[in-house]
N, C-alpha and C positions, 0 to 999 in steps of 0.2 A: 731607862738608858741599861739597870742593869741587866732587866728582866731580857729584851732588844740583846744582850750581851751575850745571857746564855744562849738563846733561842739563836743566832748565829751559831758560838760553837757549837751544839750538837747540831744548827744543819752541818758544820763545816765535814765536823768527825763523821756524818751517816755520808757523807760523801765519799769518805777518807776508807770509810772505812769498803765501801763499798765498788769503789776503783779496787779496792787491795782483789775483793775477791773476784772480780771482773780480768787484773790481772791474771789471778792463777788458775784458769783456765786454757784449759788444752785442747786445740785442735786438732781432727783427728780428718784431714784430707782423705778421699777417695776419687782415683783416677785410674774409669777404667769405660766398657764399655754396657750394651746393654743389661750384657748380663747383670750390671751392680748399679742399674741406674733408677732412679726412680722415675711413674713414668704419669706420661698424661695418662687421664683420665679417661680420656676413650680406647685405651688400653687395657683397662685391665677387667680379668682379673694378674692378665703381668703381673709380676713385682720384683725388680733385679732385687739381692741379698741383702745390699749396702743397706734401702731401707730400715727389718727390721732391725741391725743391726743398730745404730740408732740407736736406738733404744734401749740399748742394754748396757746401760752407763749412768755413771746419775753425773750430778749435776757441773763438778768437775771436769769433763769430757760437754765437750762440742765435733758429733762429726759434722761436719759438709762433706755433702755426696757431692760434686762436681762429673760426672760417668756421665756416657750420655753415647744412646741407640747409634746405633753404626759405625765406632770414633776408631781406632788405628793409634797405634803409636801417632803414624804417621800424621794424620788430620788432626787429632788430637791441638798438636804442637803446629800443622798449619792455624789453623783455625784459634790464637792464642788463648788453647785449656789450661796448657802449661804455662805459657807465662803469666794463668790469673793466678791458680797456684802460689807457684814463687809473687809472687809482688805481694799476694798474707803471705805469706810464710812464716812464721816467727820459731825462735829457737826453743829446740824442747817438745814441740808439732814432731802431727807423725803423716804419712802419707802411706793412703794403700797402693798400692800399683799393679794394676791386670788386667790385661792385654792379647792379643792371640787371632779370636775368629772372626775378627772381622782382619790382621793384619795377612791371617795364612789366605784369605779369597782372590784366588789371581785373576777370577773372571770378573770379579767389582773392580775396576780401574781406579775409579773415584777411592779410596780404602786398600787397598793391596800395599804390603812394604813387602819388601827385600828380604831377606832372611836378614847378611849383611844389614840390612838398612835396621832392622827389628831389635839387633840382641843392641848395633848402635845405641838407638834409641833412651833402649831398656838403662843401660848404662848412662846417660849424659840426663835421666833422670835419679837415679839415683844418685851417680856424685851431684847434681842439682839441690839436694834433700841435702845431701850431706854436707854442701857447702856456707848451705845454708844456720846450720846445727840446731838441725832437726833431723830425722829417724825414718829411712822408706821399709815397709814394709812386702817384699814382691811375693806373686805369689804364681805362680799353673794358671789358665783360663780354668773353670768349671767343668770339667766333662760336656758330651751332645753324649745323649740315649738314646743310640742306637743297637739294640742286641746283635748280637754273633751269634743263634742257636737262642736258649732259653737262660743261657744261666751269662754270657760274657758283655761286654760289653761294649763296643770293637772305638782302637785307637783311631779317632779324627782328626787330632791334634797336633799335626807335621810343625807347629811354634813348639808343644809343649819341651821337646828336648833342651829348647834354640834358651830358654828361662832359667834351666838349669842350671847351664853354659850359665850364663849371665853373673847368677847364685853362686855361684862358685869360683867365679873366678873376681866376682867384687865382695867376694865374702859378707853376704846382703841377711840381713834376719830370710828367709826364706820357707814360705806357705803351698808344698806341692796342690793346690788342689785342684789341681787333671784326675790324680789317683785318690787322694780321701774320695774328690764324689763318686766316680765311676768306682771305687771298692760299694761306698754307702749303695747308692741306689741300686748295683746289682748285684748284691748282696739281697735285696726286695724281689731283683724280678722281673721279668714284665709287666707284668699285670701293676702293680702293686704300686713302679718306682712311674710311667704313668699316670699316674694321683698330683703328683711332685711336678705338672709341667702344665701346658697350655694347651690338651685335651678337652674337643670343649664337643657336646653333639649339637646338631644341627636344630635351631631352634630352643634351647636351651638361654642363651645370653643375646639383650641389647648389641652389644656392640660385639657378634662374631653371628649374625641371621643363618649366615650359611655352616658357621661351625669352623674349626682349626683343630690342625692339627700338630703341634710345634715340638721336638725332642728338643730345642734348645734352648728355650724362653722360658723359667719358671712361674709360677702361679703363683700366692699365696703360701700354702704353705710351703713350696719349693723353696721359698726364698727363706721363710723363714727356720728351716730344719741346715739350708745349703750353711745361713749367720751360727748358727751354735755348734757346725761344727770349724764355720770359723773360730770359734772361740774356742773352743775346744782347743784349735793345735794353736790361742796362744794361753792360753791353756799348761797346756803342756813346754814351753819353753818360757813360760813367767813370766811371764810380758810388764812390761812396768802399768798395760791398762788394765791387767784383771786385777788392780787394786784397787778402782774403781767401777767396777758395779754399781750397778740400782741397788740399794740397801732391799727386801722384799719383806713385803707387809706381813709380821708376825699367820696372821689365821695362812697363807701359802704355803708357811714351813709343813705343819700338820701332813703327812705321810697321806696320800690318797689313790687312789685310780678305779 
């Protein structure tokens, strides 16, 4: 009986330790559109930047990517996706909010959101998160890759200034990814930046037998680089998440080129 008691006590101690570890996990929810989302296999190599972003952190951080192709702030609410995040959000968690591509699409009435409603929805997201004692991170949409001449990418996001207005009004942590990504891909030029987007010639990939030339969606390399840009911006702001980055394998610490 004494031996059994020790076994039960040990088991209880292990369970309590496991529960304590689980309680310490911080979740990072991601609310956005296709440029952030996890993709179906049929769409590869199209990749949302939220996919590689999830691998930057140690076990104390869990990234929960709820972004979905084709969603605007309005449809994200109407479909219950925002409620799904709020139902699970705990104090101390983070929510990354990045919309715009679909909100501003006037030709697509199923997702279009007026400028006034777009701003109101972003403010709602921010205040809902704060009301749960969690932390919002607002971002403008990433750039589309349309060059106007050799060295300049066109401004194609009429809603990007609206995000900036909301960020200033709500005094929220803000990363202006429209500017960051536009300057990043612009510096590469037309040819090299195209390697980061969904440009595939006909006959090369079974998912795209007739080829594809898409200047909105990223491939795996582009998604990784955009995720790295997000991390760099978080580091600039000394964000708490950067204290929970994955510990590198010692063999990766040697500088190699």
